[in-house]
DRENDO-1510 file (C-alpha; in Angstrom, 1 decimal, always signed):
<recs>
REC; n; res; u; v; w
REC; 1; MET; +68.6; -19.1; +50.0 .
REC; 2; ARG; +67.5; -19.3; +45.9 .
REC; 3; SER; +67.6; -22.5; +44.7 .
REC; 4; ASP; +70.0; -22.4; +42.4 .
REC; 5; PRO; +72.3; -19.5; +43.1 .
REC; 6; GLU; +74.5; -19.3; +40.5 .
REC; 7; SER; +71.6; -18.5; +37.9 .
REC; 8; SER; +69.7; -16.4; +39.8 .
REC; 9; ARG; +73.1; -14.3; +41.1 .
REC; 10; ILE; +72.1; -11.5; +41.1 .
REC; 11; ALA; +74.5; -9.8; +38.6 .
REC; 12; LEU; +73.1; -6.4; +39.2 .
REC; 13; VAL; +71.4; -3.4; +41.1 .
REC; 14; ARG; +69.4; -1.7; +39.3 .
REC; 15; VAL; +68.2; +2.0; +41.9 .
REC; 16; ALA; +65.4; +3.6; +40.8 .
REC; 17; ILE; +63.4; +6.3; +41.7 .
REC; 18; LEU; +60.2; +6.6; +42.7 .
REC; 19; GLY; +58.4; +9.7; +42.0 .
REC; 20; GLU; +60.3; +13.6; +43.1 .
REC; 21; PHE; +63.0; +12.0; +45.2 .
REC; 22; PRO; +65.7; +13.4; +45.5 .
REC; 23; ILE; +68.9; +13.0; +42.4 .
REC; 24; ASP; +72.3; +13.6; +44.0 .
REC; 25; LEU; +70.4; +11.5; +47.1 .
REC; 26; ALA; +70.4; +8.4; +45.0 .
REC; 27; ARG; +73.3; +9.0; +43.4 .
REC; 28; ALA; +75.7; +9.0; +46.5 .
REC; 29; LEU; +73.9; +6.2; +46.9 .
REC; 30; VAL; +74.6; +4.3; +44.2 .
REC; 31; VAL; +78.0; +4.5; +44.9 .
REC; 32; ARG; +78.0; +3.3; +48.3 .
REC; 33; ILE; +75.6; -0.1; +47.7 .
REC; 34; SER; +78.6; -0.9; +45.2 .
REC; 35; ARG; +81.1; -0.3; +47.8 .
REC; 36; ARG; +79.4; -2.8; +50.7 .
REC; 37; ILE; +78.0; -5.3; +48.7 .
REC; 38; GLY; +80.9; -6.2; +46.0 .
REC; 39; ILE; +78.6; -5.0; +42.8 .
REC; 40; GLY; +77.8; -3.8; +40.3 .
REC; 41; CYS; +75.5; -0.8; +40.9 .
REC; 42; ARG; +73.6; +2.2; +37.9 .
REC; 43; LEU; +71.6; +4.4; +38.4 .
REC; 44; ASP; +68.4; +3.8; +36.2 .
REC; 45; SER; +68.0; +7.3; +34.0 .
REC; 46; VAL; +64.8; +8.1; +34.3 .
REC; 47; PRO; +62.2; +7.5; +37.3 .
REC; 48; LEU; +60.1; +3.4; +37.1 .
REC; 49; PRO; +57.5; +4.4; +35.1 .
REC; 50; ILE; +54.9; +2.3; +37.8 .
REC; 51; GLU; +51.4; +3.8; +39.4 .
REC; 52; ILE; +51.9; +4.6; +43.2 .
REC; 53; PRO; +48.6; +2.6; +44.7 .
REC; 54; MET; +48.4; +4.1; +47.9 .
REC; 55; LEU; +46.5; +3.0; +51.5 .
REC; 56; GLU; +43.4; +4.3; +52.2 .
REC; 57; GLY; +42.0; +6.4; +53.8 .
REC; 58; ARG; +46.4; +7.3; +54.6 .
REC; 59; GLU; +48.6; +9.0; +53.3 .
REC; 60; GLN; +51.0; +6.2; +52.7 .
REC; 61; ALA; +51.6; +4.2; +49.9 .
REC; 62; ASP; +51.7; +0.4; +50.2 .
REC; 63; ALA; +54.4; -1.3; +50.7 .
REC; 64; ASP; +53.1; -4.0; +49.2 .
REC; 65; ARG; +51.4; -3.5; +46.1 .
REC; 66; LEU; +53.9; -1.1; +45.5 .
REC; 67; LEU; +57.0; -3.6; +46.0 .
REC; 68; LYS; +55.3; -6.1; +43.7 .
REC; 69; ARG; +55.2; -3.6; +40.8 .
REC; 70; ILE; +58.5; -3.3; +41.6 .
REC; 71; GLU; +59.6; -7.1; +40.7 .
REC; 72; THR; +57.7; -6.9; +37.7 .
REC; 73; GLN; +60.7; -4.2; +36.8 .
REC; 74; ALA; +63.7; -7.2; +36.8 .
REC; 75; ALA; +65.4; -8.5; +34.9 .
REC; 76; ALA; +66.0; -12.3; +36.1 .
REC; 77; ASN; +69.4; -12.1; +37.0 .
REC; 78; GLU; +69.0; -7.7; +38.7 .
REC; 79; ALA; +67.5; -6.3; +42.3 .
REC; 80; ILE; +65.4; -3.0; +41.7 .
REC; 81; VAL; +65.8; -0.3; +44.1 .
REC; 82; ALA; +63.1; +1.4; +43.6 .
REC; 83; LEU; +63.4; +4.9; +46.2 .
REC; 84; THR; +60.5; +6.3; +47.7 .
REC; 85; HIS; +59.9; +10.2; +49.6 .
REC; 86; LEU; +56.7; +9.0; +50.1 .
REC; 87; ASP; +56.0; +7.1; +53.8 .
REC; 88; ILE; +54.6; +3.8; +52.9 .
REC; 89; GLY; +52.7; +1.1; +54.6 .
REC; 90; HIS; +50.8; -1.5; +55.3 .
REC; 91; PRO; +46.8; -1.7; +56.0 .
REC; 92; ILE; +47.7; -3.9; +59.1 .
REC; 93; PHE; +51.0; -1.6; +59.5 .
REC; 94; THR; +52.6; +2.1; +60.5 .
REC; 95; HIS; +55.0; +2.4; +58.6 .
REC; 96; PHE; +57.9; +0.3; +57.1 .
REC; 97; PHE; +61.6; +2.0; +56.6 .
REC; 98; GLY; +61.6; -0.4; +53.6 .
REC; 99; ARG; +59.7; -3.6; +52.4 .
REC; 100; ALA; +61.1; -6.4; +50.4 .
REC; 101; ARG; +61.3; -9.7; +49.3 .
REC; 102; GLN; +63.5; -12.8; +50.8 .
REC; 103; ASN; +65.0; -13.9; +48.0 .
REC; 104; GLY; +63.4; -11.0; +45.3 .
REC; 105; HIS; +63.8; -9.5; +43.0 .
REC; 106; GLY; +63.3; -5.5; +44.4 .
REC; 107; ALA; +63.2; -3.5; +47.5 .
REC; 108; LEU; +61.3; +0.0; +48.5 .
REC; 109; VAL; +63.1; +2.1; +50.9 .
REC; 110; SER; +61.9; +4.9; +52.1 .
REC; 111; VAL; +63.1; +8.0; +52.8 .
REC; 112; ALA; +60.3; +9.7; +54.3 .
REC; 113; ARG; +61.1; +8.6; +57.8 .
REC; 114; LEU; +64.6; +8.2; +58.4 .
REC; 115; ALA; +64.9; +11.8; +57.3 .
REC; 116; PRO; +65.5; +13.1; +61.0 .
REC; 117; GLU; +63.5; +16.6; +60.0 .
REC; 118; TYR; +60.7; +14.1; +59.7 .
REC; 119; TYR; +61.2; +14.4; +64.6 .
REC; 120; GLY; +61.6; +18.1; +64.0 .
REC; 121; LEU; +65.2; +18.2; +63.7 .
REC; 122; PRO; +67.6; +20.2; +62.1 .
REC; 123; GLU; +68.8; +18.3; +58.1 .
REC; 124; ASP; +71.3; +16.1; +58.3 .
REC; 125; HIS; +72.0; +15.3; +55.6 .
REC; 126; GLU; +74.9; +12.5; +55.9 .
REC; 127; LEU; +72.8; +11.1; +58.5 .
REC; 128; LEU; +70.1; +10.2; +56.2 .
REC; 129; ARG; +72.6; +8.7; +53.7 .
REC; 130; ARG; +73.3; +6.7; +55.8 .
REC; 131; ARG; +70.6; +5.7; +57.1 .
REC; 132; THR; +69.4; +5.5; +54.2 .
REC; 133; LEU; +72.3; +3.2; +53.3 .
REC; 134; LEU; +71.6; +0.5; +55.5 .
REC; 135; GLU; +68.0; +0.3; +55.1 .
REC; 136; ILE; +68.5; -0.2; +51.4 .
REC; 137; VAL; +71.8; -3.0; +52.1 .
REC; 138; HIS; +69.6; -4.2; +54.5 .
REC; 139; GLU; +66.4; -4.4; +52.6 .
REC; 140; LEU; +69.1; -6.9; +49.5 .
REC; 141; GLY; +70.3; -8.9; +52.5 .
REC; 142; HIS; +66.4; -10.2; +52.1 .
REC; 143; VAL; +66.3; -10.4; +49.1 .
REC; 144; ALA; +69.8; -12.8; +49.2 .
REC; 145; GLY; +68.0; -15.0; +51.4 .
REC; 146; LEU; +67.8; -14.2; +54.6 .
REC; 147; LEU; +65.6; -13.8; +56.9 .
REC; 148; HIS; +66.4; -10.7; +60.6 .
REC; 149; CYS; +69.3; -12.0; +62.2 .
REC; 150; ASP; +67.5; -12.1; +66.3 .
REC; 151; ASP; +72.2; -11.0; +66.8 .
REC; 152; ASN; +71.1; -7.5; +67.4 .
REC; 153; ARG; +74.5; -6.1; +65.7 .
REC; 154; CYS; +73.8; -7.7; +62.7 .
REC; 155; LEU; +72.2; -5.3; +60.1 .
REC; 156; MET; +69.6; -8.0; +59.6 .
REC; 157; HIS; +68.0; -7.5; +62.4 .
REC; 158; PHE; +64.9; -6.3; +62.4 .
REC; 159; ALA; +64.5; -2.4; +63.6 .
REC; 160; PRO; +61.0; -0.6; +64.4 .
REC; 161; THR; +62.1; +3.4; +64.6 .
REC; 162; VAL; +64.8; +5.1; +63.3 .
REC; 163; GLU; +66.7; +4.9; +66.9 .
REC; 164; ALA; +66.5; +0.7; +65.9 .
REC; 165; ILE; +68.2; +2.4; +62.9 .
REC; 166; ASP; +70.9; +4.3; +64.5 .
REC; 167; ASN; +71.3; +1.6; +67.7 .
REC; 168; ARG; +72.2; -2.0; +65.3 .
REC; 169; GLY; +74.8; -2.9; +63.8 .
REC; 170; HIS; +76.1; -1.3; +60.6 .
REC; 171; ASN; +76.7; -5.1; +58.8 .
REC; 172; PHE; +76.1; -8.4; +59.0 .
REC; 173; CYS; +76.9; -11.3; +60.7 .
REC; 174; ALA; +78.8; -14.0; +60.6 .
REC; 175; GLU; +76.4; -16.1; +60.4 .
REC; 176; CYS; +74.6; -13.9; +57.9 .
REC; 177; THR; +77.7; -13.0; +56.2 .
REC; 178; ALA; +78.0; -16.2; +55.1 .
REC; 179; ALA; +74.4; -17.3; +54.5 .
REC; 180; VAL; +74.2; -14.6; +52.1 .
REC; 181; ALA; +77.7; -14.8; +50.6 .
REC; 182; HIS; +77.3; -16.6; +47.0 .
REC; 183; GLU; +74.2; -14.0; +46.2 .
REC; 184; LEU; +76.4; -10.6; +47.8 .
REC; 185; ARG; +79.8; -10.2; +48.5 .
REC; 186; PRO; +78.7; -7.1; +51.6 .
REC; 187; HIS; +82.4; -5.5; +52.7 .
REC; 188; LEU; +82.6; -5.3; +56.1 .
REC; 189; SER; +83.3; -1.6; +56.3 .
REC; 190; ARG; +81.9; +0.6; +58.6 .
REC; 191; GLU; +80.0; +3.3; +55.6 .
</recs>
């Protein structure tokens, strides 16, 4: 967890878009995020003014380099969740759905591989919103100090595939809820 919970408590989650992210989806997510974590959440009116670093030889944004740039935009008591339509990865890993540092100030979530149409299936806007919300809350769990959880019913359980995201729990387990309670107030309602 953060070293001084009172001075570093997350007071606001700013949702920002990168590039051509659908604004209607971002607006819908802001409402859902606030309901899920019990913290104020607002959508930035303009996209984050940062250059998106790409991985050499791949059509993917470099998730770790991009996350560092996102975190420089955050104030002390806020977390920024940056949403992108671009696929994100790492020189060693093929892809990420999202990325955040434990006790960091930012999170990056890509909808590229969360969208059913990526897998040749029909568009499903509600499924995309649900998957994206779950990935955002998972990444905010890291921002609040959580690591991956061994409990496969916990939202903090590692999910390497979109099927794993769909099958893992939609809430934090009791242990993760207790550990993160001073940073986020996760509601145990299913979204």
